[in-house]
VOGU-3710 file (C-alpha; in Angstrom, 3 decimals, decimal comma):
1> mppeppqrdn> 0,181/0,050/-0,099  1,306/2,886/-1,295  2,600/5,764/1,948  -0,028/8,788/2,805  1,638/11,550/0,630  2,330/14,235/3,273  -0,341/17,330/4,451  -0,198/20,689/3,212  -1,138/23,906/4,536  -2,149/25,144/1,313
11> pererrrerr> -5,176/23,320/0,306  -5,052/25,343/-3,355  -1,801/23,676/-3,914  -2,791/20,641/-3,151  -6,226/21,128/-5,338  -3,626/21,601/-8,537  -1,544/18,465/-7,327  -4,348/16,603/-7,625  -5,656/17,892/-10,895  -2,656/17,919/-12,315
21> ysrdenndrd> -1,992/14,076/-11,510  -5,278/12,672/-12,227  -6,165/9,037/-12,903  -8,677/9,525/-15,731  -7,412/7,219/-18,287  -10,211/8,762/-20,718  -9,467/12,359/-20,481  -7,618/12,560/-24,122  -7,163/16,248/-24,052  -5,351/15,743/-20,738
31> rerrrrrghr> -3,260/13,334/-22,039  -2,269/15,047/-25,315  -1,523/18,181/-23,759  0,708/16,470/-20,876  2,322/14,900/-24,175  3,205/17,946/-25,649  4,067/19,830/-22,217  7,960/20,004/-21,346  9,039/18,130/-18,288  11,357/19,226/-15,244
41> atdsdghllp> 12,189/17,667/-12,682  10,410/17,406/-9,045  10,696/16,116/-6,056  8,653/14,009/-4,166  6,027/16,005/-3,613  5,397/17,496/-7,265  7,413/20,616/-7,187  10,263/21,237/-9,355  13,520/20,727/-8,613  15,680/24,111/-8,988
51> rpsprhhrqs> 17,313/24,658/-12,506  21,184/23,401/-12,461  23,840/26,436/-11,832  25,404/28,148/-15,192  28,864/26,267/-13,979  27,740/23,329/-14,298  27,469/23,702/-17,813  23,452/24,055/-18,390  21,735/23,883/-21,417  20,435/27,165/-22,442
61> esehdspspr> 16,778/28,206/-21,575  15,147/27,820/-25,305  16,876/24,635/-25,925  15,714/23,061/-22,133  11,970/23,946/-22,602  11,934/22,950/-25,909  8,591/21,066/-26,396  9,968/18,849/-29,305  11,605/15,779/-28,471  13,073/15,865/-32,037
71> kkrhshqget> 15,121/18,797/-30,998  16,301/17,073/-27,986  17,666/14,254/-30,498  19,551/16,486/-32,688  21,444/17,541/-29,900  25,074/16,799/-29,336  25,458/14,348/-26,554  28,161/15,641/-24,360  27,953/19,164/-25,580  25,920/22,147/-24,065
81> snrsgsrsrg> 25,497/25,603/-25,592  27,038/28,796/-23,725  25,538/32,140/-24,334  27,397/33,585/-26,499  26,827/30,128/-28,672  30,059/28,323/-28,544  29,945/24,759/-27,492  32,158/22,846/-24,205  32,980/20,190/-23,199  30,803/18,904/-20,575
91> saplsldsla> 28,027/16,606/-18,369  25,187/15,820/-21,298  21,962/17,042/-20,363  18,966/15,233/-18,998  16,954/13,562/-22,703  13,562/13,062/-22,453  14,100/9,664/-21,263  16,052/10,399/-18,120  13,423/13,011/-17,354  10,326/10,484/-17,765
101> kldkhnakka> 12,309/7,523/-15,698  13,256/10,719/-12,901  9,035/11,591/-12,840  8,148/7,868/-12,346  11,016/7,536/-9,804  9,558/10,346/-7,765  5,945/9,816/-8,412  6,922/6,285/-7,002  7,996/7,584/-4,059  4,862/9,406/-3,581
111> gwggydyded> 2,833/6,745/-3,926  1,470/7,566/-7,720  1,789/5,367/-10,485  1,342/7,977/-12,898  0,590/7,995/-16,625  2,653/5,919/-19,003  3,154/7,958/-21,821  6,334/9,445/-22,230  8,357/6,336/-24,103  4,540/5,814/-26,037
121> ylkdvrqkea> 5,152/9,233/-27,461  8,563/9,475/-28,375  8,463/5,447/-29,931  5,543/7,435/-32,332  7,452/11,021/-33,049  10,569/8,951/-34,016  8,624/6,563/-36,234  7,015/9,360/-37,871  10,226/10,978/-38,487  11,586/7,903/-40,083
131> rmekerlkve> 8,456/7,443/-42,057  8,523/11,485/-43,007  12,218/11,056/-44,129  12,087/7,805/-46,049  9,081/9,885/-48,015  11,346/12,977/-48,559  13,919/10,765/-49,344  12,308/8,846/-52,321  10,431/12,286/-53,358  14,089/14,036/-53,809
141> keqrkkerel> 15,439/10,634/-55,567  12,374/10,989/-57,911  12,824/14,584/-58,103  16,218/14,616/-59,310  15,384/11,803/-61,695  12,339/13,674/-63,487  14,675/16,573/-63,239  17,622/14,761/-65,466  15,000/13,510/-67,721  13,717/17,468/-68,703
151> akeaegrrra> 17,125/18,434/-68,855  17,840/15,597/-71,359  14,784/16,316/-73,088  15,529/20,406/-73,308  19,069/19,541/-74,687  17,617/17,182/-77,321  14,808/20,100/-78,409  18,291/22,830/-78,499  20,028/19,666/-80,933  16,945/19,533/-83,071
161> yesdvaaeeq> 16,554/23,240/-83,415  20,488/23,794/-84,088  20,013/20,475/-86,243  16,781/22,347/-88,449  18,726/25,875/-88,560  21,817/24,193/-90,406  19,651/21,962/-92,558  17,802/25,175/-93,686  20,918/27,159/-94,244  22,658/24,170/-96,183
171> vrikrekqre> 18,607/24,108/-98,437  19,373/27,401/-98,807  22,785/27,306/-99,867  22,117/24,731/-102,496  19,491/26,502/-104,331  21,788/29,508/-104,733  24,305/27,593/-106,135  21,392/26,182/-108,133  21,013/29,534/-109,279  24,285/30,581/-109,854
181> ereqreqsrr> 24,903/27,339/-112,136  21,230/28,189/-114,475  22,516/31,886/-114,664  26,028/30,586/-115,437  24,937/27,818/-118,073  22,156/30,545/-119,983  25,760/32,773/-120,173  27,681/30,295/-121,689  24,186/30,058/-123,916  24,312/32,959/-124,996
191> raytdderee> 28,148/33,304/-125,204  27,809/30,620/-127,942  25,803/32,332/-130,738  27,549/33,215/-133,468  27,736/36,898/-134,811  25,102/36,249/-138,037  22,755/34,792/-135,264  23,238/37,342/-132,398  22,570/39,747/-135,610  19,294/38,086/-136,232
201> rkrryearyp> 18,283/37,779/-132,504  18,622/41,344/-132,673  16,621/42,218/-135,657  13,768/40,033/-134,563  13,913/41,429/-130,933  13,938/44,939/-132,733  10,964/43,930/-135,234  8,822/42,651/-132,650  9,203/46,037/-130,124  9,485/49,923/-131,107
211> pseraerrer> 12,174/51,894/-129,521  10,152/52,756/-126,708  9,017/49,805/-125,063  13,194/48,640/-125,669  13,575/50,896/-123,699  11,678/49,992/-120,727  12,333/46,510/-120,794  16,127/47,534/-120,303  15,622/49,259/-117,279  13,269/46,786/-115,725
221> rreerrhrte> 16,034/44,051/-116,632  18,346/46,471/-114,792  16,031/46,567/-111,978  15,638/42,787/-111,430  19,474/42,810/-111,779  19,955/45,074/-109,411  17,690/43,573/-106,884  18,920/40,164/-107,407  22,262/41,565/-106,279  20,887/43,551/-102,853
231> dkkrrvvsgp> 19,300/40,534/-101,978  22,027/38,032/-102,028  24,272/40,396/-99,955  21,572/40,708/-97,845  21,303/36,893/-97,186  24,857/36,963/-97,091  24,478/39,464/-93,932  22,264/37,877/-92,200  24,109/34,277/-92,089  27,395/32,935/-91,076
241> laeeggvdde> 29,624/36,230/-92,371  27,873/38,470/-89,825  28,239/35,897/-86,663  31,798/36,031/-88,031  31,989/39,865/-87,991  31,878/40,206/-91,610  29,223/42,801/-91,954  30,036/45,607/-94,461  28,978/48,821/-92,778  29,349/50,918/-95,731
251> yeyqymagkr> 27,228/48,575/-97,714  24,630/47,732/-95,031  24,361/52,169/-95,026  23,944/52,062/-98,644  21,541/49,191/-98,985  19,574/50,497/-96,018  19,198/53,695/-97,860  18,385/52,084/-101,288  15,567/50,431/-99,593  13,955/52,979/-97,807
261> ggagsaltey> 14,174/55,386/-100,918  12,291/52,254/-102,622  13,360/50,083/-105,894  14,578/52,794/-108,387  15,047/56,066/-106,252  18,318/57,555/-105,209  20,416/56,926/-101,900  19,384/59,024/-99,047  22,438/60,402/-96,927  22,090/58,707/-93,355
271> tdedlakrkk> 24,065/60,243/-90,707  26,493/58,236/-88,049  23,993/58,220/-85,295  21,240/57,279/-87,600  23,702/53,850/-88,101  24,248/53,536/-84,265  20,427/53,401/-83,689  20,090/50,843/-86,140  22,291/48,715/-84,409  21,390/49,391/-81,067
281> ikriligvva> 17,689/48,179/-82,141  18,955/45,416/-84,103  21,035/44,266/-80,887  17,633/44,646/-78,736  15,617/42,393/-81,153  18,744/39,966/-80,840  18,312/40,096/-77,038  14,630/39,944/-76,947  14,338/36,291/-78,977  17,284/35,019/-76,793
291> vllilaiiip> 15,046/35,564/-73,568  11,959/33,932/-75,675  13,950/31,343/-76,616  15,133/30,740/-73,229  11,868/31,351/-71,503  10,480/28,489/-74,233  12,855/26,229/-72,112  12,629/26,982/-68,887  8,818/27,154/-68,057  8,221/23,709/-69,811
301> vaimvskknn> 10,685/22,245/-67,580  9,451/24,687/-64,153  5,935/23,917/-64,657  6,470/20,088/-65,267  8,815/20,093/-61,957  5,735/21,755/-59,894  3,263/19,701/-60,810  5,889/16,979/-59,703  5,971/18,585/-56,545  2,873/18,979/-56,255
311> kdpesvasqn> 2,150/14,259/-56,276  3,111/11,626/-54,805  5,382/9,506/-55,766  3,311/6,524/-57,000  0,616/8,960/-59,146  4,094/10,449/-60,695  5,618/7,519/-61,712  2,252/5,606/-62,934  2,251/9,090/-65,263  5,543/7,724/-66,846
321> adkpansnld> 3,951/5,572/-69,822  7,288/3,891/-70,592  7,876/2,515/-67,575  5,417/0,431/-65,446  4,070/1,698/-61,973  6,140/-0,114/-59,464  4,030/0,388/-56,792  4,242/-2,228/-54,670  8,129/-1,114/-53,931  5,912/1,778/-51,654
331> gisesdipag> 6,047/-0,688/-48,697  9,836/-1,488/-48,307  12,724/0,881/-48,305  15,946/1,025/-50,056  18,067/0,783/-46,772  16,426/-2,960/-46,276  18,656/-3,781/-49,342  22,131/-5,221/-47,723  24,466/-3,426/-49,270  26,333/-6,459/-51,903
341> akgtildpfs> 22,788/-6,790/-53,297  22,313/-3,139/-54,737  22,292/-3,137/-57,949  22,267/-6,710/-58,021  19,234/-9,042/-59,415  18,429/-9,478/-55,994  17,686/-5,834/-56,117  13,815/-5,069/-56,708  14,845/-1,195/-56,939  16,841/-2,235/-60,045
351> wydtgdfnvt> 14,159/-3,989/-62,048  12,496/-2,787/-65,032  8,838/-3,819/-63,909  8,067/-5,016/-60,207  4,615/-6,139/-60,920  3,248/-9,368/-59,600  6,889/-9,971/-58,296  7,401/-10,516/-54,652  9,511/-7,694/-53,827  11,109/-8,441/-50,239
361> ytdatvgglp> 14,704/-9,254/-50,187  15,837/-12,457/-49,991  18,976/-14,261/-50,868  17,570/-17,770/-50,781  18,294/-19,756/-53,364  17,960/-23,400/-54,796  20,209/-24,872/-56,955  21,927/-21,746/-56,858  19,213/-20,153/-58,425  17,756/-17,341/-56,724
371> tmglnstwnd> 13,894/-17,578/-55,011  13,749/-14,018/-55,353  10,361/-12,470/-56,945  8,623/-15,483/-55,654  5,329/-15,336/-53,050  5,572/-18,093/-50,706  1,944/-19,937/-51,692  0,428/-21,073/-54,625  -2,788/-21,913/-55,806  -3,114/-25,260/-58,325
381> dvqanekvpn> -7,081/-25,469/-58,157  -7,285/-23,984/-61,527  -8,911/-26,099/-64,466  -7,789/-24,549/-68,219  -10,973/-25,545/-69,805  -13,662/-28,713/-69,596  -11,290/-30,628/-72,193  -8,514/-31,396/-69,523  -8,305/-31,248/-65,653  -7,776/-29,399/-63,153
391> lqdtfeygkm> -3,766/-28,820/-62,120  -4,300/-30,701/-59,157  -5,331/-33,994/-61,476  -3,015/-35,704/-63,381  -2,509/-35,034/-67,044  -2,809/-38,423/-69,183  0,135/-37,764/-71,535  -0,541/-40,565/-74,999  -3,948/-40,450/-74,201  -5,377/-36,438/-73,864
401> pirgvnvggw> -3,732/-34,564/-76,774  -1,385/-31,600/-75,847  -2,866/-28,634/-77,419  0,218/-26,040/-76,913  1,488/-22,479/-78,240  5,353/-21,367/-77,537  5,708/-17,794/-76,559  8,780/-17,429/-79,078  10,998/-14,495/-79,335  10,597/-13,325/-75,801
411> lniepfitps> 12,971/-14,379/-73,330  15,336/-15,029/-76,314  15,557/-12,972/-79,229  14,819/-14,064/-83,172  14,710/-11,687/-85,937  11,616/-12,825/-87,480  9,422/-12,729/-84,231  10,790/-9,099/-83,053  12,016/-7,229/-86,442  12,352/-3,897/-84,663
421> ffeaygskdg> 15,634/-4,961/-82,784  17,488/-5,559/-85,838  15,238/-3,040/-89,076  17,420/0,455/-87,720  21,143/-1,254/-88,941  22,905/-1,990/-91,635  24,090/-4,712/-93,465  27,404/-3,424/-92,500  26,640/-3,558/-88,711  25,935/-7,137/-89,328
431> ivdewtlctk> 23,086/-7,383/-86,223  22,285/-10,998/-86,902  21,214/-12,433/-83,728  20,915/-11,639/-79,789  24,514/-12,144/-79,165  25,734/-9,630/-82,157  22,813/-7,619/-81,012  23,865/-7,280/-77,519  27,586/-7,093/-78,592  26,433/-3,363/-80,633
441> lgsrckatle> 24,155/-2,262/-77,618  26,910/-3,151/-74,878  25,583/-1,383/-71,597  22,392/-0,594/-73,082  21,516/-4,047/-73,891  19,922/-4,759/-69,973  17,712/-1,912/-70,173  16,481/-2,747/-73,936  15,736/-6,574/-73,406  14,386/-5,890/-69,628
451> khyssfvtrq> 11,852/-3,807/-71,399  10,993/-6,221/-74,157  10,637/-8,881/-71,565  8,243/-6,618/-69,502  6,119/-5,627/-72,339  6,262/-8,583/-74,987  4,849/-11,503/-72,844  2,304/-10,141/-69,480  -0,226/-11,091/-67,866  -3,046/-11,187/-70,527
461> tfvdirnagf> -0,577/-13,060/-72,632  -1,891/-16,337/-71,253  -5,603/-14,764/-70,645  -5,595/-14,745/-74,152  -4,320/-18,211/-74,442  -6,847/-20,322/-72,316  -9,312/-18,533/-74,190  -8,103/-19,559/-77,172  -8,583/-23,092/-75,808  -5,289/-24,198/-75,362
471> dhvripfgyw> -3,695/-26,134/-72,327  0,019/-26,066/-72,413  2,658/-23,567/-72,589  6,056/-23,926/-74,341  8,653/-21,265/-72,834  11,995/-21,311/-74,864  14,641/-19,876/-73,045  18,683/-19,343/-73,486  21,315/-20,608/-70,795  22,281/-17,104/-70,471
481> ivttydgdpy> 19,095/-17,236/-68,365  21,024/-19,220/-65,689  24,390/-17,929/-65,803  26,901/-16,392/-68,644  30,889/-17,195/-69,331  33,913/-14,881/-70,167  33,566/-13,150/-73,492  29,194/-13,448/-73,324  27,753/-9,838/-74,255  24,438/-11,486/-73,042
491> ikqvswryll> 22,579/-10,159/-70,181  23,190/-12,729/-67,231  19,675/-13,834/-64,920  17,831/-11,009/-65,687  15,146/-13,322/-67,492  15,175/-15,751/-65,067  12,779/-13,885/-62,766  10,290/-13,395/-65,583  10,382/-16,978/-66,820  9,467/-17,534/-62,668
501> rgiewarqng> 6,853/-15,080/-62,857  5,467/-16,556/-66,314  4,880/-19,851/-64,964  3,041/-18,656/-61,844  0,514/-16,234/-64,784  0,146/-19,842/-66,526  -0,782/-21,555/-63,064  -3,631/-18,843/-62,425  -4,840/-19,751/-66,330  -4,229/-23,823/-65,430
511> lrvnldlhga> -1,991/-23,566/-68,025  0,708/-26,853/-67,736  4,415/-25,594/-69,011  7,007/-27,113/-70,988  10,490/-25,588/-70,305  12,456/-25,815/-73,445  16,213/-24,711/-73,157  16,574/-22,925/-76,535  20,226/-21,775/-76,990  22,978/-23,783/-75,721
521> pgsqngwnhs> 26,721/-22,925/-74,719  28,529/-22,355/-78,115  25,615/-23,197/-79,915  23,987/-26,743/-80,855  22,726/-25,543/-84,443  24,148/-22,539/-85,487  21,303/-20,660/-86,064  20,166/-16,892/-84,616  17,387/-18,219/-82,029  20,181/-20,359/-80,414
531> gkqgvigwln> 21,363/-17,048/-79,544  24,833/-16,824/-81,826  24,379/-17,607/-85,804  27,224/-19,456/-87,735  29,337/-22,605/-85,607  27,941/-24,757/-84,475  30,354/-24,726/-80,909  28,727/-27,184/-78,806  30,095/-31,390/-78,651  32,043/-29,614/-81,714
541> gtdgdlnaqr> 35,575/-27,012/-82,224  37,960/-26,576/-79,905  35,390/-25,899/-76,659  32,803/-28,624/-77,421  33,148/-30,837/-74,769  33,603/-27,743/-72,449  30,203/-26,682/-73,678  28,581/-30,137/-73,451  29,640/-29,904/-69,777  28,323/-26,709/-69,023
551> tidihgqlsq> 25,132/-27,192/-70,376  25,253/-30,638/-67,962  25,663/-28,621/-65,728  23,096/-25,653/-66,165  20,350/-28,876/-66,479  21,740/-29,721/-62,877  20,704/-26,265/-61,287  17,397/-26,126/-63,372  16,583/-29,511/-62,538  17,189/-29,359/-58,584
561> ffsqprykni> 15,395/-25,861/-58,697  12,136/-26,582/-61,029  12,003/-30,361/-58,767  10,422/-28,324/-55,805  6,918/-29,190/-54,697  4,955/-25,784/-56,116  5,592/-26,590/-59,935  5,247/-30,703/-59,551  1,783/-29,820/-60,829  2,951/-27,022/-63,169
571> vtmygilnep> 6,242/-28,165/-64,907  4,966/-30,778/-65,721  7,585/-31,294/-69,440  10,957/-30,439/-69,135  13,060/-30,050/-72,774  16,368/-31,143/-72,550  17,277/-29,152/-75,811  15,538/-27,266/-78,847  16,627/-28,986/-82,628  20,436/-29,580/-81,780
581> rnvdldtdav> 21,679/-30,373/-85,561  22,772/-34,164/-85,155  23,101/-34,023/-88,883  25,864/-32,036/-88,670  27,203/-33,269/-85,363  28,177/-37,087/-84,062  25,330/-38,455/-83,629  27,042/-41,126/-81,104  28,278/-38,285/-79,361  24,697/-36,428/-79,012
591> lkwtekaist> 22,606/-39,544/-77,878  25,779/-40,229/-75,064  25,632/-36,229/-74,127  21,676/-37,150/-74,086  21,944/-39,913/-71,556  23,905/-38,308/-69,192  21,518/-34,996/-69,388  18,734/-37,694/-68,494  20,412/-39,243/-66,261  21,191/-35,889/-64,107
601> irknnitgvl> 17,976/-34,482/-64,635  15,621/-37,787/-63,290  18,959/-37,844/-60,182  17,609/-34,389/-59,186  14,139/-35,486/-59,073  12,503/-34,561/-61,860  9,842/-36,536/-62,577  7,744/-35,543/-65,593  8,433/-35,735/-69,087  10,951/-35,435/-70,550
611> vfgdgfmgld> 11,457/-33,756/-74,313  14,681/-34,195/-76,566  14,734/-33,407/-80,778  15,054/-35,231/-83,204  17,681/-33,689/-84,225  16,724/-33,466/-88,186  18,179/-37,346/-88,306  13,919/-38,076/-89,557  11,630/-40,001/-87,358  12,139/-43,678/-88,577
621> kwqgklqddd> 15,632/-43,457/-87,466  15,136/-43,190/-83,805  13,839/-46,813/-83,596  15,760/-48,945/-80,822  17,359/-45,599/-79,611  16,934/-43,839/-75,760  13,649/-46,180/-75,266  14,687/-47,200/-71,602  13,290/-44,190/-70,460  9,163/-44,809/-69,837
631> nllldvhqyv> 8,467/-40,957/-69,572  10,631/-39,899/-72,548  8,652/-37,853/-75,320  10,774/-37,494/-78,782  9,727/-33,667/-79,964  9,816/-32,906/-84,296  8,919/-30,113/-85,818  7,455/-29,844/-88,783  7,580/-26,808/-91,417  6,777/-27,221/-95,139
641> ifnvdqlsld> 8,817/-24,075/-96,066  12,345/-25,002/-95,200  12,238/-28,219/-97,576  12,304/-27,164/-101,257  10,670/-30,606/-102,288  7,486/-29,416/-99,967  7,489/-25,952/-100,547  7,274/-26,627/-104,402  3,774/-28,380/-103,885  0,835/-26,439/-105,214
651> htdklnfacq> -1,809/-25,565/-102,166  -4,177/-28,814/-103,073  -0,816/-30,836/-102,875  0,549/-28,918/-99,430  -2,618/-29,465/-97,522  -2,961/-33,198/-98,253  0,503/-33,861/-97,291  -0,848/-31,865/-94,486  -3,682/-33,910/-94,105  -1,908/-38,067/-94,840
661> gwkqqskrsm> 2,201/-37,190/-94,720  2,123/-35,764/-91,143  -0,507/-38,191/-90,497  1,585/-41,176/-91,352  4,272/-40,546/-89,747  3,119/-39,410/-86,338  1,764/-43,312/-86,166  4,594/-44,580/-87,459  6,636/-43,173/-85,155  4,424/-43,711/-82,524
671> dkttgfgptm> 4,889/-47,615/-83,136  7,820/-48,826/-81,073  8,457/-51,462/-84,203  8,927/-48,625/-86,906  10,457/-45,638/-84,426  10,603/-43,837/-80,938  7,600/-44,222/-79,598  5,949/-41,295/-77,787  6,032/-38,359/-80,325  4,556/-34,925/-81,082
681> cgewsqadtd> 5,174/-31,679/-82,986  6,402/-29,213/-80,991  6,619/-26,526/-83,183  4,527/-25,711/-86,845  3,250/-23,224/-88,255  0,663/-22,005/-91,286  3,085/-20,582/-93,295  3,103/-21,895/-97,240  6,132/-19,835/-98,107  9,547/-18,469/-96,941
691> ctqyinnvgi> 8,955/-14,586/-97,725  8,259/-13,710/-94,118  11,206/-10,862/-93,385  14,148/-12,504/-91,419  12,748/-15,968/-91,423  15,763/-17,096/-93,236  18,264/-14,708/-90,894  18,884/-11,226/-91,456  19,745/-9,725/-95,174  19,155/-13,566/-96,622
701> gtrwegtmdt> 16,425/-13,471/-99,298  14,284/-16,073/-99,441  14,153/-20,237/-101,722  10,398/-19,100/-102,833  11,523/-16,180/-105,028  15,287/-17,331/-105,941  16,941/-15,086/-103,373  18,548/-16,900/-100,383  22,033/-16,031/-100,909  23,984/-17,285/-98,076
711> gnastsildp> 27,665/-16,823/-99,740  28,077/-20,178/-99,583  27,499/-22,081/-103,032  25,855/-25,260/-101,185  23,616/-23,344/-99,436  22,104/-20,881/-101,320  19,249/-21,231/-103,702  19,151/-18,989/-106,745  15,987/-20,559/-108,243  12,604/-19,874/-107,788
721> qcpggkscsc> 11,059/-22,470/-105,625  7,569/-21,758/-105,887  5,556/-24,114/-108,326  6,544/-23,630/-111,848  9,477/-22,209/-110,574  9,134/-18,869/-112,805  7,621/-15,488/-111,584  7,058/-15,929/-108,066  6,726/-13,565/-106,056  6,184/-12,841/-102,346
731> geatadagqy> 3,338/-9,776/-102,610  0,016/-12,292/-101,163  2,072/-13,908/-98,440  3,476/-10,982/-96,965  0,426/-8,337/-97,565  -1,436/-7,348/-94,305  -3,342/-10,670/-93,737  -7,165/-8,728/-94,023  -5,640/-8,012/-97,596  -5,920/-12,024/-98,226
741> sdaykkwlyq> -8,014/-13,540/-100,514  -11,163/-15,087/-99,740  -9,889/-18,444/-100,901  -6,309/-17,930/-99,506  -7,515/-17,576/-96,059  -9,786/-20,988/-96,543  -6,467/-22,475/-97,481  -4,545/-21,623/-94,090  -7,725/-22,264/-92,110  -7,737/-25,827/-93,631
751> favaqmlsfe> -3,866/-26,040/-93,657  -3,762/-25,336/-90,060  -6,437/-28,085/-88,758  -5,142/-30,371/-91,122  -1,338/-30,418/-89,235  -3,874/-30,234/-85,745  -5,105/-33,303/-86,754  -2,177/-35,211/-88,032  -0,033/-34,613/-84,797  -2,909/-35,248/-82,257
761> ygwgwfywtw> -2,204/-39,023/-84,202  0,768/-38,679/-82,160  0,876/-37,437/-78,297  -0,173/-33,446/-79,552  0,926/-30,316/-80,672  2,478/-26,404/-79,527  1,895/-23,602/-82,617  4,934/-21,683/-83,124  4,280/-19,266/-82,078  1,766/-17,079/-79,954
771> dtekapqwsy> 2,325/-13,623/-81,472  4,833/-11,887/-83,471  5,387/-8,295/-84,557  5,071/-8,205/-87,887  4,473/-11,821/-89,511  0,230/-13,134/-89,292  1,503/-16,444/-90,350  3,520/-17,091/-87,223  1,274/-16,043/-85,036  -1,769/-18,177/-83,547
781> kkgmaagimp> -3,085/-14,698/-82,282  -3,079/-12,774/-84,934  -4,725/-15,828/-86,829  -7,158/-16,007/-84,699  -8,187/-12,142/-85,722  -7,762/-13,054/-89,676  -9,902/-15,568/-89,255  -7,375/-17,883/-90,702  -7,182/-19,570/-87,547  -9,814/-21,934/-85,428
791> qkvwdrgfdc> -11,378/-19,576/-82,481  -11,064/-22,663/-80,075  -8,317/-25,125/-80,806  -10,695/-27,540/-80,913  -13,757/-25,998/-82,613  -12,715/-26,335/-86,347  -15,495/-26,693/-88,904  -13,225/-28,908/-91,340  -11,956/-32,448/-91,170  -9,603/-34,198/-94,027
801> pqqledfgkm> -11,839/-35,145/-96,470  -10,901/-38,150/-98,882  -11,075/-35,952/-101,172  -9,865/-31,760/-101,097  -10,977/-28,791/-102,681  -8,754/-27,573/-105,910  -7,525/-24,698/-105,138  -6,330/-23,734/-108,154  -9,283/-23,857/-109,758  -10,879/-21,467/-107,057
811> glpeny> -8,769/-18,392/-108,364  -5,682/-19,114/-105,593  -2,515/-18,705/-107,863  0,172/-20,815/-106,965  2,970/-18,060/-107,412  1,389/-15,120/-106,167
//
């Protein structure tokens, strides 16, 4: 029981003390006033203790009684201010925390528990200050960035203005030169006349015009010559000559006098004072024009900066149409990112796009690959459509047809899919693939490609794929998604988090994923979509074995990562390597490497379907090879345009080959007595020519028109390969899909459906590809929009009949 407070003789003082230490916790107004009031030490009876004397280095009255805890926190520990403003070393003043503790101690001695407010108040203030400081730094950062951008824009406008002025001057000089050349030609022509011709011309002229009219015409010509001379001098004075101080004052005096007096008038006398006034006016006008130009630059900049200062960072960021808002960064601080991670792939503040990523920092890895960006939970209770099972249920491969689509040209660049990356360069630049593109761009390659990763495939892409009736997505990528090696210009691991985000978007739409290693170290085929066009350096050449082992190591990391439980239901197909060109490699070495890759992947607990390429050997040649793994799938890619024999078929025969030829191939390959066994078509398109820009590499012509000059006689095709082999044109094949004839649209639709039907005699198919910048015959999305693809992949309206229509008789030209 607390001791009874001592009695006092002054009742009024007792009442004030009771009001001051009231225990009413509901009195918010009194509590707030109590928080804001400064504190001084008291004795056990509540009386103020005397202030420390100046000789003990007390604080000034203004600092000691300051109501703001922030001021107290900014004071220098161990220093006090004397009256003259200088600082002397001494004992530290009591902090707010110390004063609060002293209050509590004295109150406790007096038998009163007191209010517990000082610590909470200080904590609240510190939190508010931290938030305000964080917000201030963020706003300053955004402001500095915007100011740099505005300054850059202003510099661009200035340079553009100077360029326009220079261009106009060049045009003026060119026109003046042309006029002088015309005059010289005219004078030469006149001098070329003989005396007899001149006499004859004079006689005709005098007979045509009477003497008075001749005199008038002579005077008019003199005036015209004089004005041309004056105009020429005037233009010279207003040009570079004036800037260099080359103005002739005497000429200017005479010229201006003539202008004032009018054409043909006598020159007027001007005094030196008049000339001085004119020069002064000219200088004033030049100054006014300069001020107006400066204001034209400064005012827009000031307005934009002012608008930015009046808006919060999120709203400003959202106005930048070229960059995602990245609003999920608002909840974290850059100080939360360790110093060693700043600017790396683990730093979300260095990412171009943070949408749908978990931006909470983590350095956790699986198989040496970062999990940064992933959420800790996921939901597999999703079904793509009524034709396929829920992700949580088993997809019965071999019984249910795969109906999938590639998202090619996204995480590894292909020139014909995104020609905009290559059109800006000439043949001398040699920009033909991702290797040469990144070499050319240098440090700008990261920003360029990350912007492409962010925009070429989005969340809506997977929604649209699901709505089209697909149930699988094949995602190609290059080895640089995992690592790079000395001398590589590729951007290391930036595409990794976009792959992980794409898989999550596929999950949200019930789409199963086929991972596809599209480019191996050294290039497995020498084609541009492997990353580097030219020599095959995988299993071949000086570094062939090294690159083979590097590819195994990459699979070691990938298979560890994707064997996590979160990927069991979604990553159900795992591609070993896209299109190794076995016909130009040692086939036995490729088989041994494939067996080693399978062993590595299985050892890391990947239990799904493993996919390997046919290597262009022909499906029948895989009978008896690699048949020990029951969950291994042979992948063949079928196109008519890269085979001159198939390319040269007319439209009806091409359609018949799709209906019957590929059907029989699928059936033969699915039979282990005649082929490998499980077989699918991982790539195909509805293109019937190789006319698409860059389809045969950048700067290479076409087989169709006979312009495919590779620089190698053994691979060049310089004779037209369209049916008939004459007058072959790419006109209609490369036209906008909306301009296709009805007969051509009908054929393209039936050709696509026929391939779907034939490949479903195997395990199914993946169309190449979902979207392109220009080529509608290679884009399922553009094909749907043009009416040459089914709106649902299973709703086709065509089946391969016994007798096909004759498209030639329907008016469809065979050579365009």
